[in-house]
C-alpha positions, 0 to 999 in steps of 0.5 A: 336973146343973150343976157350980159352982165351990166358990170363986165358985159360977159355973157350969162348962160341960162344955168346961171339965171334963177327965174324964181328970184329974177337973179342972175350970176356973172361967173366972170366978176361974181356980180349978181343982178336982176334980169328984169332990170337988164331987160328993161322990166320986160317980164314976158321976154324973161319968161320966154327966155328961161321958161324951161328952167322954172322949177315946180311950184305946185304938186309933183307926181309923187308916183313918178319921182325922178331917177334917184329920188323917192317918196314914202307916205306915213300916217302923220306925214311922209319921208322924201329923199334923193341921192347925191350920186353923180358921174363926177365921182369917176373923176373925184375918187381917183383924184382924191386917192392920188392927191390925198394918198400922196400928200398924206403918205409923204407928210405923215406916213414917212414920220410913222415909218421912221418912228420920228415925229416932226412938229414943223412937218406935221404943222405944214401938213395940216392944210393937206389933211383938212383938204383930204378930209373935205375931198373924202367927204365929197367922194362919199357924197358923190358915190353914196350920199343922200338928202332926206326930208321927213315931215311928221305932223309939224316936225320937219327933219332934213338929213344930209349924209351917207347911210346913217352918218351925216347931219340932221337939222330940225324945225317946225313946218309952220316956221316956213311960208315958202320954198324955192330953188335959189343960189347957194351963196358961198358954194361952188359946183363942179363947174365952178358955178354958184351951186343951187339949193332948196331954200325954205323961208319964213320966220327962219331960213334953211337951205340944203341940197347943193349936191342934188341934180336939177330934177331931184332938187325940183322934186323936193321943192315940189314935195315941200310946197305940198307940205307947206300948203298943209296937204300930204297926198298918199300915193302908193310907195314909190322908190327909184 
């Protein structure tokens, strides 16, 4: 059964349907809507249509993480993580070298070589400079980035970055009651689709992992589900 947008009637691909929230996104007009309403509330049809898309809601096999993911048990918790490496780096890195290298050399490199500073030219180059910084960050994450989730007692830390450099957000595990995959509002993936994220919800909300592959993101969802239930199994050390 083909689902279409109730606003513009464009066809909705299964990658843009989030089963856990019963929400679909139309890439043509940007509209989001409940799939069950379009299907007339027929939940069995919805489940059959996208059953293969359902991320794990229970325990995952910590001894068999997907390629690029890992789980390390600790005395008072665990550290789990996944790489953000992607084949898109084969396109992103050369494009960034050409676009950023050319624009930065043309705007700022010529000023340095001539020994003459031009304020109008420098201001004109600021958008290119900001764009270059974003592109370089994207390249680094696509080549060597990672997301790690650390739980020690009631303390939760989520790191996103490259090596020791990145952003760490902290919270208490008890702040959250559920974890699920959700649309990452305001962010787009390489195919111009709204990215998906791991979303923690409770007395506060936290989302991360927009650059992870589906398998790696689902793995972290399963690991965090286990943590929220107060269970931290201790398999042998596994890293892939």
